[in-house]
Steps between C-alpha positions, in 0.01 A plus 500: 500500500639838400544787743220696331254215540606448864448867578159487333394205714622679812305812410188293438529326834552834675192643330291199603615531861422873507157440351429233763606737779281778360200267471550368852524855638187598311319197636599591854398862448164392363443238767580716803210747466258214441618324816505818712169639382190424702136495395348844546199490736162609367202641693232256608175523300241712676738631768433858613765755408681678785544873435708599803844451650655574837796727571656287777486153652224607739277642226565231237193423290383142542470288185447133422701283258351537154334834582600773252632836621482819299590826669621845403807641675794735455865438430680483835212341693542182702203268443413216739263202476456197728379145442475181705718198419452140611742211528571321173421804281736669256421863415591705196463880499470675162464876454490742208572872540367727224745790475445861388575603144863521392470878452447554873775263615866575557672162475504132593337384823534187714199337667488241777242254631569349844318248717520488881359246743308572820823573689602761240770269366575550132439179305725400211371469146602178325393619154373807321611856425498653847687825419455578128624820339256702290648698214401862451288414195333196662124525545490246785716271709417149619610353834454150638625298794449131565537404866609176661242250615349585836613254765295368788780560751863615514782559744480830694826626349406430137330736260284239330147605395238394755119521502359841580458847354731611220558856378575617145682831455540665161723805465752675281854438625679729256298787356590834342416773750314705237252214447384474861126564522413409141188278474529126440261206495580168668348161423582209730391143562622229738484146366509189715578134436460215747608138484240400758757420767420729793794368700785466248763479774315267735448763769235750600505867602294570811361829362573732204780753524264796504127558499344695211556872544192696613598867551334664800398175667671367812539123496546329837645156443463382861202638697677426827768755411248785478470518883802559723602197707420502870789579732646209689451485876873521567537815289267715710668772706380627834566796726717784372565326168130512409497875424860551394537459124857402425597585143620229270860618471714393208874438502555858379357633827732281707803615305392863537446473876827311547689755293352786704606338829854438374524859376391633841753281682775608261413865558515465880832313485648754259392790715653338810832450325527844342348731765750747660605414856500773770843567647531570872737794557 
């Protein structure tokens, strides 16, 4: 085989290898979005639309999985909703923010959807665009977050999702200052899937992490705690101690009193050492 033919074969093999690498990379690039993407939740047929949102955890608007949300707001607002989750369920939050026209906007903006449990612990999203960036010319931006499956119990130190009330917060994390206050429209829905296993970990939580939020209403979990406990017989004082109210002094008071006494003693000792002595002529 001549050198020209050998070089031609080498070039052909190199081209085949490069083509195989390119095809494999393309296959990976095409396969990754398909594997990472999750099915977008849709509103339940006949569910009433919620037209309000809260501005904090305490005023979060209550919604149910599958119930559509459509509310008007302004750029810079923090919007809160709450829903109840049960063991064995997997929730998926999807939101769409309709942005103002490009003529009134100043640049790109970043939006964020977050989910917190009843203890205000931020839950991780296993899939979805949680913090997408909206270009200046974009008419809308879509956000979604798929949560982990709710467990029936967990260790006290872990941050695993447990049954109870969950909170959704939608906000703009990076916004041009000139756009604050411009009107927007938010559409949101929480989807839920369940495998029917209410105790996927073989345990059970005694009660949910938090009761549903009801602003302005005081909830007493234990009626016996609403009345002060009776004083024990051995704790009763008699005589002079009955009418003398001793204050509940903290350690700061003890340090202050001790420091004052030491300062007085130091002053007396210093005066005794430095005072002039009378001489007898």
